[in-house]
C-alpha positions as CSV (number, residue, x, y, z in Angstrom):
1,X,-5.4,18.8,1.0
2,X,-3.4,21.9,0.5
3,X,0.2,21.3,-0.7
4,X,1.7,23.3,2.1
5,X,-0.1,21.2,4.7
6,X,1.0,18.0,3.0
7,X,4.6,19.1,2.9
8,X,4.5,20.1,6.6
9,X,2.9,16.9,7.8
10,X,5.2,14.7,5.7
11,X,8.3,16.4,7.0
12,X,7.0,16.1,10.6
13,X,6.0,12.4,10.2
14,X,9.4,11.5,8.8
15,X,11.1,13.3,11.7
16,X,8.8,11.6,14.3
17,X,8.5,8.1,12.8
18,X,11.8,7.9,10.9
19,X,12.1,6.2,7.6
20,X,13.1,2.5,7.3
21,X,13.3,0.9,3.9
22,X,13.2,-2.7,5.3
23,X,10.5,-4.2,7.6
24,X,11.0,-3.9,11.3
25,X,9.0,-4.3,14.5
26,X,7.8,-1.1,16.0
27,X,7.6,-0.5,19.7
28,X,4.1,-2.0,19.7
29,X,5.4,-5.2,18.0
30,X,3.8,-4.5,14.7
31,X,5.5,-5.3,11.4
32,X,6.3,-1.8,10.0
33,X,8.0,-0.3,7.0
34,X,8.7,3.1,5.4
35,X,7.4,6.0,7.5
36,X,5.4,4.1,10.2
37,X,3.3,1.9,7.8
38,X,1.8,-0.8,10.0
39,X,1.8,-3.8,7.7
40,X,0.1,-6.1,10.2
41,X,-3.0,-4.0,10.5
42,X,-3.1,-1.9,7.3
43,X,-1.0,-3.8,4.8
44,X,-0.7,-2.1,1.4
45,X,-3.3,-1.3,-1.2
46,X,-3.5,-3.0,-4.6
47,X,-2.2,0.1,-6.4
48,X,0.8,0.2,-4.0
49,X,1.4,-3.5,-4.6
50,X,1.3,-2.9,-8.4
51,X,3.7,0.0,-8.1
52,X,6.1,-2.2,-6.1
53,X,5.8,-4.9,-8.7
54,X,6.4,-2.5,-11.6
55,X,9.6,-1.3,-9.8
56,X,10.7,-4.8,-9.1
57,X,10.2,-5.8,-12.8
58,X,12.2,-2.8,-14.0
59,X,14.9,-3.6,-11.5
60,X,15.1,-7.1,-12.8
61,X,15.5,-5.8,-16.4
62,X,18.2,-3.4,-15.3
63,X,20.1,-6.3,-13.6
64,X,19.7,-8.5,-16.8
65,X,21.0,-5.7,-19.0
66,X,24.0,-5.2,-16.6
67,X,24.9,-8.9,-16.2
68,X,23.7,-10.5,-19.4
69,X,23.5,-7.7,-22.0
70,X,24.2,-9.7,-25.1
71,X,22.0,-12.7,-24.1
72,X,19.1,-10.6,-22.9
73,X,18.9,-8.0,-25.7
74,X,19.0,-10.7,-28.4
75,X,15.8,-12.4,-27.2
76,X,12.2,-11.8,-28.3
77,X,9.7,-10.4,-25.7
78,X,8.5,-13.9,-24.7
79,X,11.9,-15.1,-23.8
80,X,12.9,-11.8,-22.2
81,X,9.8,-12.3,-20.0
82,X,11.1,-15.7,-18.9
83,X,14.4,-14.3,-17.7
84,X,12.7,-11.4,-16.0
85,X,10.4,-13.9,-14.2
86,X,13.3,-16.1,-13.2
87,X,15.3,-13.1,-12.0
88,X,12.3,-11.9,-10.0
89,X,12.0,-15.4,-8.4
90,X,15.7,-16.2,-7.9
91,X,17.4,-12.8,-7.8
92,X,20.1,-12.1,-10.3
93,X,22.6,-14.1,-8.3
94,X,20.4,-17.2,-8.4
95,X,19.7,-16.8,-12.1
96,X,23.4,-16.4,-12.9
97,X,23.8,-19.8,-11.3
98,X,22.0,-21.3,-14.3
99,X,25.3,-21.2,-16.3
100,X,24.4,-24.1,-18.7
101,X,20.9,-22.8,-19.4
102,X,22.2,-19.3,-20.0
103,X,24.9,-20.7,-22.3
104,X,22.3,-22.5,-24.3
105,X,20.2,-19.4,-24.5
106,X,23.2,-17.5,-25.7
107,X,23.7,-19.8,-28.6
108,X,19.9,-19.8,-29.3
109,X,19.5,-23.5,-28.4
110,X,16.2,-22.9,-26.7
111,X,15.3,-26.6,-26.7
112,X,18.3,-27.5,-24.5
113,X,17.8,-24.4,-22.4
114,X,14.3,-25.4,-21.6
115,X,15.3,-29.0,-20.8
116,X,18.0,-27.7,-18.6
117,X,15.6,-25.4,-16.7
118,X,13.4,-28.5,-16.0
119,X,16.3,-30.5,-14.8
120,X,17.1,-28.0,-12.1
121,X,16.5,-28.0,-8.3
122,X,14.5,-24.8,-8.9
123,X,12.1,-26.6,-11.2
124,X,11.3,-29.1,-8.4
125,X,10.7,-26.2,-6.0
126,X,8.4,-24.1,-8.2
127,X,6.6,-26.9,-10.1
128,X,4.1,-25.6,-12.7
129,X,5.9,-22.3,-12.9
130,X,9.0,-24.0,-14.3
131,X,7.0,-26.0,-16.7
132,X,5.3,-22.9,-18.1
133,X,8.5,-20.9,-18.3
134,X,10.4,-23.7,-19.9
135,X,7.7,-24.0,-22.6
136,X,7.9,-20.2,-23.2
137,X,11.6,-20.5,-23.6
138,X,11.3,-23.5,-25.9
139,X,8.6,-22.0,-28.2
140,X,9.4,-18.3,-27.9
């Protein structure tokens, strides 16, 4: 497609469809997002899903660096991955609620941090995920 056609159609579609960054129901009752993307019928492609995932992971790391800079930067890759995973799952606010766990991580007491993770309500909700992540935290 010629670039000029793409630009023209894109501008027109944004004007006609609007742009919404959160899901909504269109006039036909279909779950829609962005510029008229019908999620009910079309969904998203695997590359689009991976792009969203990459962005979400980077957003989690940004939030960890903002809220827990000393704790996060002092960890090896394996333990950083645990915090990113938990931030992705819980949101930064939910992760910050793990005050004791984060305190144990901060003093590098990974055994107690892992045990604390397993003793949480979150662990009961996510099951095997919590077991895997706590072992990653424990063993690094």
